[in-house]
CHARMM internal coordinates of N, CA and C (Angstrom, degrees):
IC EDIT
DIST 1 N 1 CA 1.3999
DIST 1 CA 1 C 1.5038
ANGL 1 N 1 CA 1 C 108.76
DIST 1 C 2 N 1.3437
ANGL 1 CA 1 C 2 N 122.98
DIHE 1 N 1 CA 1 C 2 N 140.67
DIST 2 N 2 CA 1.4132
ANGL 1 C 2 N 2 CA 121.11
DIHE 1 CA 1 C 2 N 2 CA 175.20
DIST 2 CA 2 C 1.4274
ANGL 2 N 2 CA 2 C 113.34
DIHE 1 C 2 N 2 CA 2 C -98.85
DIST 2 C 3 N 1.3863
ANGL 2 CA 2 C 3 N 113.83
DIHE 2 N 2 CA 2 C 3 N 136.90
DIST 3 N 3 CA 1.5788
ANGL 2 C 3 N 3 CA 113.42
DIHE 2 CA 2 C 3 N 3 CA -171.34
DIST 3 CA 3 C 1.6436
ANGL 3 N 3 CA 3 C 99.69
DIHE 2 C 3 N 3 CA 3 C -105.08
DIST 3 C 4 N 1.2263
ANGL 3 CA 3 C 4 N 112.40
DIHE 3 N 3 CA 3 C 4 N 134.15
DIST 4 N 4 CA 1.4926
ANGL 3 C 4 N 4 CA 128.48
DIHE 3 CA 3 C 4 N 4 CA 177.72
DIST 4 CA 4 C 1.4159
ANGL 4 N 4 CA 4 C 107.88
DIHE 3 C 4 N 4 CA 4 C -101.68
DIST 4 C 5 N 1.3664
ANGL 4 CA 4 C 5 N 115.76
DIHE 4 N 4 CA 4 C 5 N 132.35
DIST 5 N 5 CA 1.3929
ANGL 4 C 5 N 5 CA 118.24
DIHE 4 CA 4 C 5 N 5 CA 176.46
DIST 5 CA 5 C 1.5571
ANGL 5 N 5 CA 5 C 109.87
DIHE 4 C 5 N 5 CA 5 C -126.01
DIST 5 C 6 N 1.3450
ANGL 5 CA 5 C 6 N 118.49
DIHE 5 N 5 CA 5 C 6 N 145.36
DIST 6 N 6 CA 1.4701
ANGL 5 C 6 N 6 CA 118.08
DIHE 5 CA 5 C 6 N 6 CA -174.58
DIST 6 CA 6 C 1.6195
ANGL 6 N 6 CA 6 C 103.70
DIHE 5 C 6 N 6 CA 6 C -138.96
DIST 6 C 7 N 1.2498
ANGL 6 CA 6 C 7 N 117.05
DIHE 6 N 6 CA 6 C 7 N 137.27
DIST 7 N 7 CA 1.4739
ANGL 6 C 7 N 7 CA 122.87
DIHE 6 CA 6 C 7 N 7 CA -176.24
DIST 7 CA 7 C 1.5276
ANGL 7 N 7 CA 7 C 104.05
DIHE 6 C 7 N 7 CA 7 C -106.15
DIST 7 C 8 N 1.3407
ANGL 7 CA 7 C 8 N 118.04
DIHE 7 N 7 CA 7 C 8 N 120.78
DIST 8 N 8 CA 1.4529
ANGL 7 C 8 N 8 CA 123.61
DIHE 7 CA 7 C 8 N 8 CA 175.02
DIST 8 CA 8 C 1.4696
ANGL 8 N 8 CA 8 C 112.49
DIHE 7 C 8 N 8 CA 8 C -130.07
DIST 8 C 9 N 1.2964
ANGL 8 CA 8 C 9 N 119.92
DIHE 8 N 8 CA 8 C 9 N 120.63
DIST 9 N 9 CA 1.4690
ANGL 8 C 9 N 9 CA 125.00
DIHE 8 CA 8 C 9 N 9 CA -178.05
DIST 9 CA 9 C 1.5487
ANGL 9 N 9 CA 9 C 112.55
DIHE 8 C 9 N 9 CA 9 C 50.43
DIST 9 C 10 N 1.3398
ANGL 9 CA 9 C 10 N 116.54
DIHE 9 N 9 CA 9 C 10 N 39.85
DIST 10 N 10 CA 1.5444
ANGL 9 C 10 N 10 CA 118.22
DIHE 9 CA 9 C 10 N 10 CA -179.45
DIST 10 CA 10 C 1.4036
ANGL 10 N 10 CA 10 C 117.69
DIHE 9 C 10 N 10 CA 10 C 80.53
DIST 10 C 11 N 1.3309
ANGL 10 CA 10 C 11 N 119.87
DIHE 10 N 10 CA 10 C 11 N 3.90
DIST 11 N 11 CA 1.4950
ANGL 10 C 11 N 11 CA 126.53
DIHE 10 CA 10 C 11 N 11 CA -179.08
DIST 11 CA 11 C 1.5167
ANGL 11 N 11 CA 11 C 107.32
DIHE 10 C 11 N 11 CA 11 C -111.21
DIST 11 C 12 N 1.2586
ANGL 11 CA 11 C 12 N 117.56
DIHE 11 N 11 CA 11 C 12 N 127.53
DIST 12 N 12 CA 1.4678
ANGL 11 C 12 N 12 CA 122.63
DIHE 11 CA 11 C 12 N 12 CA 176.59
DIST 12 CA 12 C 1.5135
ANGL 12 N 12 CA 12 C 111.16
DIHE 11 C 12 N 12 CA 12 C -87.79
DIST 12 C 13 N 1.3132
ANGL 12 CA 12 C 13 N 119.00
DIHE 12 N 12 CA 12 C 13 N 128.70
DIST 13 N 13 CA 1.5183
ANGL 12 C 13 N 13 CA 122.09
DIHE 12 CA 12 C 13 N 13 CA 173.53
DIST 13 CA 13 C 1.5181
ANGL 13 N 13 CA 13 C 108.37
DIHE 12 C 13 N 13 CA 13 C -115.42
DIST 13 C 14 N 1.2392
ANGL 13 CA 13 C 14 N 116.16
DIHE 13 N 13 CA 13 C 14 N 132.31
DIST 14 N 14 CA 1.5061
ANGL 13 C 14 N 14 CA 123.47
DIHE 13 CA 13 C 14 N 14 CA -176.73
DIST 14 CA 14 C 1.5395
ANGL 14 N 14 CA 14 C 106.47
DIHE 13 C 14 N 14 CA 14 C -110.14
DIST 14 C 15 N 1.2478
ANGL 14 CA 14 C 15 N 120.31
DIHE 14 N 14 CA 14 C 15 N 127.03
DIST 15 N 15 CA 1.3759
ANGL 14 C 15 N 15 CA 129.54
DIHE 14 CA 14 C 15 N 15 CA 176.23
DIST 15 CA 15 C 1.4569
ANGL 15 N 15 CA 15 C 112.09
DIHE 14 C 15 N 15 CA 15 C -109.73
DIST 15 C 16 N 1.3073
ANGL 15 CA 15 C 16 N 124.85
DIHE 15 N 15 CA 15 C 16 N 121.23
DIST 16 N 16 CA 1.4549
ANGL 15 C 16 N 16 CA 122.85
DIHE 15 CA 15 C 16 N 16 CA 178.63
DIST 16 CA 16 C 1.5962
ANGL 16 N 16 CA 16 C 104.53
DIHE 15 C 16 N 16 CA 16 C 128.16
DIST 16 C 17 N 1.3338
ANGL 16 CA 16 C 17 N 119.32
DIHE 16 N 16 CA 16 C 17 N -139.58
DIST 17 N 17 CA 1.4018
ANGL 16 C 17 N 17 CA 126.93
DIHE 16 CA 16 C 17 N 17 CA -175.59
DIST 17 CA 17 C 1.6291
ANGL 17 N 17 CA 17 C 105.22
DIHE 16 C 17 N 17 CA 17 C -69.83
DIST 17 C 18 N 1.3807
ANGL 17 CA 17 C 18 N 112.52
DIHE 17 N 17 CA 17 C 18 N 151.90
DIST 18 N 18 CA 1.5127
ANGL 17 C 18 N 18 CA 121.78
DIHE 17 CA 17 C 18 N 18 CA 173.62
DIST 18 CA 18 C 1.3830
ANGL 18 N 18 CA 18 C 113.96
DIHE 17 C 18 N 18 CA 18 C -56.01
DIST 18 C 19 N 1.3721
ANGL 18 CA 18 C 19 N 117.60
DIHE 18 N 18 CA 18 C 19 N 139.49
DIST 19 N 19 CA 1.4494
ANGL 18 C 19 N 19 CA 115.84
DIHE 18 CA 18 C 19 N 19 CA 164.41
DIST 19 CA 19 C 1.4502
ANGL 19 N 19 CA 19 C 119.98
DIHE 18 C 19 N 19 CA 19 C -52.42
DIST 19 C 20 N 1.2936
ANGL 19 CA 19 C 20 N 119.51
DIHE 19 N 19 CA 19 C 20 N 149.52
DIST 20 N 20 CA 1.5122
ANGL 19 C 20 N 20 CA 118.84
DIHE 19 CA 19 C 20 N 20 CA -176.22
DIST 20 CA 20 C 1.5436
ANGL 20 N 20 CA 20 C 114.91
DIHE 19 C 20 N 20 CA 20 C -68.14
DIST 20 C 21 N 1.4573
ANGL 20 CA 20 C 21 N 112.64
DIHE 20 N 20 CA 20 C 21 N -21.29
DIST 21 N 21 CA 1.3994
ANGL 20 C 21 N 21 CA 115.74
DIHE 20 CA 20 C 21 N 21 CA -173.92
DIST 21 CA 21 C 1.5765
ANGL 21 N 21 CA 21 C 108.60
DIHE 20 C 21 N 21 CA 21 C -83.96
DIST 21 C 22 N 1.2621
ANGL 21 CA 21 C 22 N 117.85
DIHE 21 N 21 CA 21 C 22 N -7.44
DIST 22 N 22 CA 1.5308
ANGL 21 C 22 N 22 CA 121.40
DIHE 21 CA 21 C 22 N 22 CA -177.63
DIST 22 CA 22 C 1.5479
ANGL 22 N 22 CA 22 C 107.59
DIHE 21 C 22 N 22 CA 22 C -65.06
DIST 22 C 23 N 1.2939
ANGL 22 CA 22 C 23 N 115.86
DIHE 22 N 22 CA 22 C 23 N -46.16
DIST 23 N 23 CA 1.5014
ANGL 22 C 23 N 23 CA 120.84
DIHE 22 CA 22 C 23 N 23 CA -177.69
DIST 23 CA 23 C 1.4383
ANGL 23 N 23 CA 23 C 114.03
DIHE 22 C 23 N 23 CA 23 C -90.31
DIST 23 C 24 N 1.3351
ANGL 23 CA 23 C 24 N 121.64
DIHE 23 N 23 CA 23 C 24 N -5.02
DIST 24 N 24 CA 1.5108
ANGL 23 C 24 N 24 CA 124.01
DIHE 23 CA 23 C 24 N 24 CA -176.48
DIST 24 CA 24 C 1.6209
ANGL 24 N 24 CA 24 C 110.52
DIHE 23 C 24 N 24 CA 24 C -93.62
DIST 24 C 25 N 1.2657
ANGL 24 CA 24 C 25 N 113.00
DIHE 24 N 24 CA 24 C 25 N 137.33
DIST 25 N 25 CA 1.3995
ANGL 24 C 25 N 25 CA 123.18
DIHE 24 CA 24 C 25 N 25 CA 171.02
DIST 25 CA 25 C 1.4650
ANGL 25 N 25 CA 25 C 111.23
DIHE 24 C 25 N 25 CA 25 C -87.19
DIST 25 C 26 N 1.3646
ANGL 25 CA 25 C 26 N 118.94
DIHE 25 N 25 CA 25 C 26 N 129.30
DIST 26 N 26 CA 1.4451
ANGL 25 C 26 N 26 CA 116.82
DIHE 25 CA 25 C 26 N 26 CA 173.38
DIST 26 CA 26 C 1.4733
ANGL 26 N 26 CA 26 C 111.69
DIHE 25 C 26 N 26 CA 26 C -130.43
DIST 26 C 27 N 1.3800
ANGL 26 CA 26 C 27 N 119.69
DIHE 26 N 26 CA 26 C 27 N 152.23
DIST 27 N 27 CA 1.4593
ANGL 26 C 27 N 27 CA 120.34
DIHE 26 CA 26 C 27 N 27 CA -178.10
DIST 27 CA 27 C 1.5512
ANGL 27 N 27 CA 27 C 109.92
DIHE 26 C 27 N 27 CA 27 C -73.93
DIST 27 C 28 N 1.2237
ANGL 27 CA 27 C 28 N 112.95
DIHE 27 N 27 CA 27 C 28 N 141.04
DIST 28 N 28 CA 1.4727
ANGL 27 C 28 N 28 CA 124.18
DIHE 27 CA 27 C 28 N 28 CA -173.76
DIST 28 CA 28 C 1.5214
ANGL 28 N 28 CA 28 C 113.28
DIHE 27 C 28 N 28 CA 28 C -145.75
DIST 28 C 29 N 1.4673
ANGL 28 CA 28 C 29 N 115.21
DIHE 28 N 28 CA 28 C 29 N 140.05
DIST 29 N 29 CA 1.4545
ANGL 28 C 29 N 29 CA 114.81
DIHE 28 CA 28 C 29 N 29 CA 174.45
DIST 29 CA 29 C 1.4937
ANGL 29 N 29 CA 29 C 115.30
DIHE 28 C 29 N 29 CA 29 C -100.16
DIST 29 C 30 N 1.3280
ANGL 29 CA 29 C 30 N 113.59
DIHE 29 N 29 CA 29 C 30 N 124.65
DIST 30 N 30 CA 1.5564
ANGL 29 C 30 N 30 CA 118.52
DIHE 29 CA 29 C 30 N 30 CA -177.55
DIST 30 CA 30 C 1.4482
ANGL 30 N 30 CA 30 C 106.31
DIHE 29 C 30 N 30 CA 30 C -100.05
DIST 30 C 31 N 1.3889
ANGL 30 CA 30 C 31 N 115.18
DIHE 30 N 30 CA 30 C 31 N 125.81
DIST 31 N 31 CA 1.4971
ANGL 30 C 31 N 31 CA 121.27
DIHE 30 CA 30 C 31 N 31 CA 172.33
DIST 31 CA 31 C 1.5614
ANGL 31 N 31 CA 31 C 107.72
DIHE 30 C 31 N 31 CA 31 C -89.84
DIST 31 C 32 N 1.2961
ANGL 31 CA 31 C 32 N 115.61
DIHE 31 N 31 CA 31 C 32 N -50.87
DIST 32 N 32 CA 1.4307
ANGL 31 C 32 N 32 CA 119.40
DIHE 31 CA 31 C 32 N 32 CA 174.58
DIST 32 CA 32 C 1.4149
ANGL 32 N 32 CA 32 C 114.53
DIHE 31 C 32 N 32 CA 32 C -85.88
DIST 32 C 33 N 1.2693
ANGL 32 CA 32 C 33 N 120.50
DIHE 32 N 32 CA 32 C 33 N 121.18
DIST 33 N 33 CA 1.5661
ANGL 32 C 33 N 33 CA 123.32
DIHE 32 CA 32 C 33 N 33 CA -174.75
DIST 33 CA 33 C 1.5103
ANGL 33 N 33 CA 33 C 113.65
DIHE 32 C 33 N 33 CA 33 C -52.43
DIST 33 C 34 N 1.2362
ANGL 33 CA 33 C 34 N 118.88
DIHE 33 N 33 CA 33 C 34 N 138.29
DIST 34 N 34 CA 1.5068
ANGL 33 C 34 N 34 CA 127.58
DIHE 33 CA 33 C 34 N 34 CA -178.07
DIST 34 CA 34 C 1.4476
ANGL 34 N 34 CA 34 C 109.95
DIHE 33 C 34 N 34 CA 34 C -125.11
DIST 34 C 35 N 1.3222
ANGL 34 CA 34 C 35 N 110.72
DIHE 34 N 34 CA 34 C 35 N 162.60
DIST 35 N 35 CA 1.5935
ANGL 34 C 35 N 35 CA 114.25
DIHE 34 CA 34 C 35 N 35 CA -178.91
DIST 35 CA 35 C 1.5679
ANGL 35 N 35 CA 35 C 102.76
DIHE 34 C 35 N 35 CA 35 C -91.67
DIST 35 C 36 N 1.3723
ANGL 35 CA 35 C 36 N 111.65
DIHE 35 N 35 CA 35 C 36 N 141.57
DIST 36 N 36 CA 1.5014
ANGL 35 C 36 N 36 CA 119.20
DIHE 35 CA 35 C 36 N 36 CA -179.25
DIST 36 CA 36 C 1.5454
ANGL 36 N 36 CA 36 C 105.17
DIHE 35 C 36 N 36 CA 36 C -90.64
DIST 36 C 37 N 1.2791
ANGL 36 CA 36 C 37 N 114.65
DIHE 36 N 36 CA 36 C 37 N -175.15
DIST 37 N 37 CA 1.4368
ANGL 36 C 37 N 37 CA 120.51
DIHE 36 CA 36 C 37 N 37 CA -178.96
DIST 37 CA 37 C 1.5103
ANGL 37 N 37 CA 37 C 111.35
DIHE 36 C 37 N 37 CA 37 C -74.88
DIST 37 C 38 N 1.3998
ANGL 37 CA 37 C 38 N 119.83
DIHE 37 N 37 CA 37 C 38 N -14.30
DIST 38 N 38 CA 1.3129
ANGL 37 C 38 N 38 CA 127.99
DIHE 37 CA 37 C 38 N 38 CA 177.33
DIST 38 CA 38 C 1.5883
ANGL 38 N 38 CA 38 C 113.05
DIHE 37 C 38 N 38 CA 38 C -90.25
DIST 38 C 39 N 1.4096
ANGL 38 CA 38 C 39 N 111.90
DIHE 38 N 38 CA 38 C 39 N -13.12
DIST 39 N 39 CA 1.4111
ANGL 38 C 39 N 39 CA 117.84
DIHE 38 CA 38 C 39 N 39 CA -178.05
DIST 39 CA 39 C 1.5476
ANGL 39 N 39 CA 39 C 115.40
DIHE 38 C 39 N 39 CA 39 C 102.70
DIST 39 C 40 N 1.3708
ANGL 39 CA 39 C 40 N 116.86
DIHE 39 N 39 CA 39 C 40 N -13.67
DIST 40 N 40 CA 1.3667
ANGL 39 C 40 N 40 CA 119.41
DIHE 39 CA 39 C 40 N 40 CA -176.27
DIST 40 CA 40 C 1.5021
ANGL 40 N 40 CA 40 C 109.97
DIHE 39 C 40 N 40 CA 40 C -84.64
DIST 40 C 41 N 1.3627
ANGL 40 CA 40 C 41 N 113.83
DIHE 40 N 40 CA 40 C 41 N 162.91
DIST 41 N 41 CA 1.4652
ANGL 40 C 41 N 41 CA 118.59
DIHE 40 CA 40 C 41 N 41 CA -179.42
DIST 41 CA 41 C 1.5656
ANGL 41 N 41 CA 41 C 110.02
DIHE 40 C 41 N 41 CA 41 C -84.48
DIST 41 C 42 N 1.4203
ANGL 41 CA 41 C 42 N 118.85
DIHE 41 N 41 CA 41 C 42 N 132.83
DIST 42 N 42 CA 1.4250
ANGL 41 C 42 N 42 CA 122.51
DIHE 41 CA 41 C 42 N 42 CA 176.63
DIST 42 CA 42 C 1.4763
ANGL 42 N 42 CA 42 C 108.95
DIHE 41 C 42 N 42 CA 42 C -122.47
DIST 42 C 43 N 1.2451
ANGL 42 CA 42 C 43 N 116.53
DIHE 42 N 42 CA 42 C 43 N 154.87
DIST 43 N 43 CA 1.5299
ANGL 42 C 43 N 43 CA 128.53
DIHE 42 CA 42 C 43 N 43 CA 178.61
DIST 43 CA 43 C 1.5137
ANGL 43 N 43 CA 43 C 111.88
DIHE 42 C 43 N 43 CA 43 C -153.33
DIST 43 C 44 N 1.1847
ANGL 43 CA 43 C 44 N 116.07
DIHE 43 N 43 CA 43 C 44 N 168.08
DIST 44 N 44 CA 1.4916
ANGL 43 C 44 N 44 CA 122.29
DIHE 43 CA 43 C 44 N 44 CA -175.31
DIST 44 CA 44 C 1.5035
ANGL 44 N 44 CA 44 C 110.37
DIHE 43 C 44 N 44 CA 44 C 75.74
DIST 44 C 45 N 1.4402
ANGL 44 CA 44 C 45 N 116.23
DIHE 44 N 44 CA 44 C 45 N -138.91
DIST 45 N 45 CA 1.4201
ANGL 44 C 45 N 45 CA 116.23
DIHE 44 CA 44 C 45 N 45 CA 179.36
DIST 45 CA 45 C 1.5831
ANGL 45 N 45 CA 45 C 108.75
DIHE 44 C 45 N 45 CA 45 C -86.62
DIST 45 C 46 N 1.3352
ANGL 45 CA 45 C 46 N 108.29
DIHE 45 N 45 CA 45 C 46 N 134.27
DIST 46 N 46 CA 1.4728
ANGL 45 C 46 N 46 CA 115.25
DIHE 45 CA 45 C 46 N 46 CA -179.16
DIST 46 CA 46 C 1.5972
ANGL 46 N 46 CA 46 C 107.67
DIHE 45 C 46 N 46 CA 46 C -143.49
DIST 46 C 47 N 1.2701
ANGL 46 CA 46 C 47 N 117.78
DIHE 46 N 46 CA 46 C 47 N 162.01
DIST 47 N 47 CA 1.5114
ANGL 46 C 47 N 47 CA 124.85
DIHE 46 CA 46 C 47 N 47 CA 171.62
DIST 47 CA 47 C 1.4159
ANGL 47 N 47 CA 47 C 103.56
DIHE 46 C 47 N 47 CA 47 C -85.26
DIST 47 C 48 N 1.4308
ANGL 47 CA 47 C 48 N 113.92
DIHE 47 N 47 CA 47 C 48 N 139.94
DIST 48 N 48 CA 1.3996
ANGL 47 C 48 N 48 CA 123.55
DIHE 47 CA 47 C 48 N 48 CA -176.07
DIST 48 CA 48 C 1.5447
ANGL 48 N 48 CA 48 C 110.94
DIHE 47 C 48 N 48 CA 48 C -138.19
DIST 48 C 49 N 1.3176
ANGL 48 CA 48 C 49 N 120.83
DIHE 48 N 48 CA 48 C 49 N 141.06
DIST 49 N 49 CA 1.4613
ANGL 48 C 49 N 49 CA 124.47
DIHE 48 CA 48 C 49 N 49 CA 170.81
DIST 49 CA 49 C 1.4234
ANGL 49 N 49 CA 49 C 114.29
DIHE 48 C 49 N 49 CA 49 C -152.80
DIST 49 C 50 N 1.2439
ANGL 49 CA 49 C 50 N 123.75
DIHE 49 N 49 CA 49 C 50 N 156.85
DIST 50 N 50 CA 1.4083
ANGL 49 C 50 N 50 CA 124.68
DIHE 49 CA 49 C 50 N 50 CA -174.26
DIST 50 CA 50 C 1.4958
ANGL 50 N 50 CA 50 C 106.16
DIHE 49 C 50 N 50 CA 50 C -108.69
DIST 50 C 51 N 1.3860
ANGL 50 CA 50 C 51 N 118.12
DIHE 50 N 50 CA 50 C 51 N 129.77
DIST 51 N 51 CA 1.5118
ANGL 50 C 51 N 51 CA 121.37
DIHE 50 CA 50 C 51 N 51 CA -171.97
DIST 51 CA 51 C 1.5093
ANGL 51 N 51 CA 51 C 111.84
DIHE 50 C 51 N 51 CA 51 C -96.25
DIST 51 C 52 N 1.4034
ANGL 51 CA 51 C 52 N 117.55
DIHE 51 N 51 CA 51 C 52 N 8.99
DIST 52 N 52 CA 1.3484
ANGL 51 C 52 N 52 CA 123.88
DIHE 51 CA 51 C 52 N 52 CA -174.61
DIST 52 CA 52 C 1.5510
ANGL 52 N 52 CA 52 C 118.26
DIHE 51 C 52 N 52 CA 52 C 104.93
DIST 52 C 53 N 1.3615
ANGL 52 CA 52 C 53 N 110.93
DIHE 52 N 52 CA 52 C 53 N -26.19
DIST 53 N 53 CA 1.4612
ANGL 52 C 53 N 53 CA 115.36
DIHE 52 CA 52 C 53 N 53 CA 173.27
DIST 53 CA 53 C 1.5343
ANGL 53 N 53 CA 53 C 116.50
DIHE 52 C 53 N 53 CA 53 C -125.21
DIST 53 C 54 N 1.3957
ANGL 53 CA 53 C 54 N 112.68
DIHE 53 N 53 CA 53 C 54 N -27.69
DIST 54 N 54 CA 1.5224
ANGL 53 C 54 N 54 CA 112.58
DIHE 53 CA 53 C 54 N 54 CA 173.54
DIST 54 CA 54 C 1.5006
ANGL 54 N 54 CA 54 C 110.65
DIHE 53 C 54 N 54 CA 54 C -155.72
DIST 54 C 55 N 1.2845
ANGL 54 CA 54 C 55 N 113.15
DIHE 54 N 54 CA 54 C 55 N 168.41
DIST 55 N 55 CA 1.5914
ANGL 54 C 55 N 55 CA 117.95
DIHE 54 CA 54 C 55 N 55 CA -178.19
DIST 55 CA 55 C 1.4322
ANGL 55 N 55 CA 55 C 108.47
DIHE 54 C 55 N 55 CA 55 C -75.52
DIST 55 C 56 N 1.3148
ANGL 55 CA 55 C 56 N 118.11
DIHE 55 N 55 CA 55 C 56 N 151.24
DIST 56 N 56 CA 1.4490
ANGL 55 C 56 N 56 CA 125.24
DIHE 55 CA 55 C 56 N 56 CA -176.94
DIST 56 CA 56 C 1.5333
ANGL 56 N 56 CA 56 C 98.62
DIHE 55 C 56 N 56 CA 56 C -128.17
DIST 56 C 57 N 1.2905
ANGL 56 CA 56 C 57 N 119.80
DIHE 56 N 56 CA 56 C 57 N 139.00
DIST 57 N 57 CA 1.4504
ANGL 56 C 57 N 57 CA 128.41
DIHE 56 CA 56 C 57 N 57 CA -177.38
DIST 57 CA 57 C 1.4401
ANGL 57 N 57 CA 57 C 109.15
DIHE 56 C 57 N 57 CA 57 C -125.27
DIST 57 C 58 N 1.3271
ANGL 57 CA 57 C 58 N 120.60
DIHE 57 N 57 CA 57 C 58 N 140.81
DIST 58 N 58 CA 1.5087
ANGL 57 C 58 N 58 CA 134.41
DIHE 57 CA 57 C 58 N 58 CA 179.18
DIST 58 CA 58 C 1.4604
ANGL 58 N 58 CA 58 C 111.80
DIHE 57 C 58 N 58 CA 58 C -133.54
DIST 58 C 59 N 1.2918
ANGL 58 CA 58 C 59 N 122.50
DIHE 58 N 58 CA 58 C 59 N 131.65
DIST 59 N 59 CA 1.3880
ANGL 58 C 59 N 59 CA 122.45
DIHE 58 CA 58 C 59 N 59 CA -179.55
DIST 59 CA 59 C 1.5425
ANGL 59 N 59 CA 59 C 111.13
DIHE 58 C 59 N 59 CA 59 C -61.65
DIST 59 C 60 N 1.3426
ANGL 59 CA 59 C 60 N 116.30
DIHE 59 N 59 CA 59 C 60 N 142.46
DIST 60 N 60 CA 1.3897
ANGL 59 C 60 N 60 CA 125.89
DIHE 59 CA 59 C 60 N 60 CA 179.75
DIST 60 CA 60 C 1.5394
ANGL 60 N 60 CA 60 C 110.95
DIHE 59 C 60 N 60 CA 60 C -100.08
DIST 60 C 61 N 1.3598
ANGL 60 CA 60 C 61 N 119.77
DIHE 60 N 60 CA 60 C 61 N 116.26
DIST 61 N 61 CA 1.4117
ANGL 60 C 61 N 61 CA 124.75
DIHE 60 CA 60 C 61 N 61 CA -168.93
DIST 61 CA 61 C 1.4561
ANGL 61 N 61 CA 61 C 112.25
DIHE 60 C 61 N 61 CA 61 C -91.33
DIST 61 C 62 N 1.3162
ANGL 61 CA 61 C 62 N 118.16
DIHE 61 N 61 CA 61 C 62 N -11.36
DIST 62 N 62 CA 1.4994
ANGL 61 C 62 N 62 CA 123.11
DIHE 61 CA 61 C 62 N 62 CA -170.33
DIST 62 CA 62 C 1.4515
ANGL 62 N 62 CA 62 C 114.76
DIHE 61 C 62 N 62 CA 62 C 99.52
DIST 62 C 63 N 1.3429
ANGL 62 CA 62 C 63 N 114.94
DIHE 62 N 62 CA 62 C 63 N 164.87
DIST 63 N 63 CA 1.4994
ANGL 62 C 63 N 63 CA 118.22
DIHE 62 CA 62 C 63 N 63 CA 176.29
DIST 63 CA 63 C 1.5501
ANGL 63 N 63 CA 63 C 110.62
DIHE 62 C 63 N 63 CA 63 C -83.35
DIST 63 C 64 N 1.2930
ANGL 63 CA 63 C 64 N 117.46
DIHE 63 N 63 CA 63 C 64 N 146.69
DIST 64 N 64 CA 1.3841
ANGL 63 C 64 N 64 CA 117.84
DIHE 63 CA 63 C 64 N 64 CA 172.86
DIST 64 CA 64 C 1.5550
ANGL 64 N 64 CA 64 C 119.02
DIHE 63 C 64 N 64 CA 64 C -60.52
DIST 64 C 65 N 1.2906
ANGL 64 CA 64 C 65 N 120.34
DIHE 64 N 64 CA 64 C 65 N -30.48
DIST 65 N 65 CA 1.4224
ANGL 64 C 65 N 65 CA 125.75
DIHE 64 CA 64 C 65 N 65 CA 172.47
DIST 65 CA 65 C 1.5692
ANGL 65 N 65 CA 65 C 115.57
DIHE 64 C 65 N 65 CA 65 C -67.48
DIST 65 C 66 N 1.3095
ANGL 65 CA 65 C 66 N 116.89
DIHE 65 N 65 CA 65 C 66 N -15.87
DIST 66 N 66 CA 1.4497
ANGL 65 C 66 N 66 CA 115.28
DIHE 65 CA 65 C 66 N 66 CA -170.81
DIST 66 CA 66 C 1.6301
ANGL 66 N 66 CA 66 C 107.88
DIHE 65 C 66 N 66 CA 66 C -84.14
DIST 66 C 67 N 1.2109
ANGL 66 CA 66 C 67 N 118.88
DIHE 66 N 66 CA 66 C 67 N -14.25
DIST 67 N 67 CA 1.4439
ANGL 66 C 67 N 67 CA 118.03
DIHE 66 CA 66 C 67 N 67 CA -175.13
DIST 67 CA 67 C 1.2888
ANGL 67 N 67 CA 67 C 121.00
DIHE 66 C 67 N 67 CA 67 C -134.32
END
COOR INIT
IC SEED 1 N 1 CA 1 C
IC BUILD
């Protein structure tokens, strides 16, 4: 499938398959506390991904090699 992109007023719209980053979790630093997927407040380093409508946050527990 070919993915078409269009830029309108500085916002990119993608038609076709979902962007790869929609399903990917990435490490993010939160300064202002946010609600996690369980409803608790999280801050500091968290996992974050976009579900197509909003950002979803998950608590980052640290890497197993660090401790």
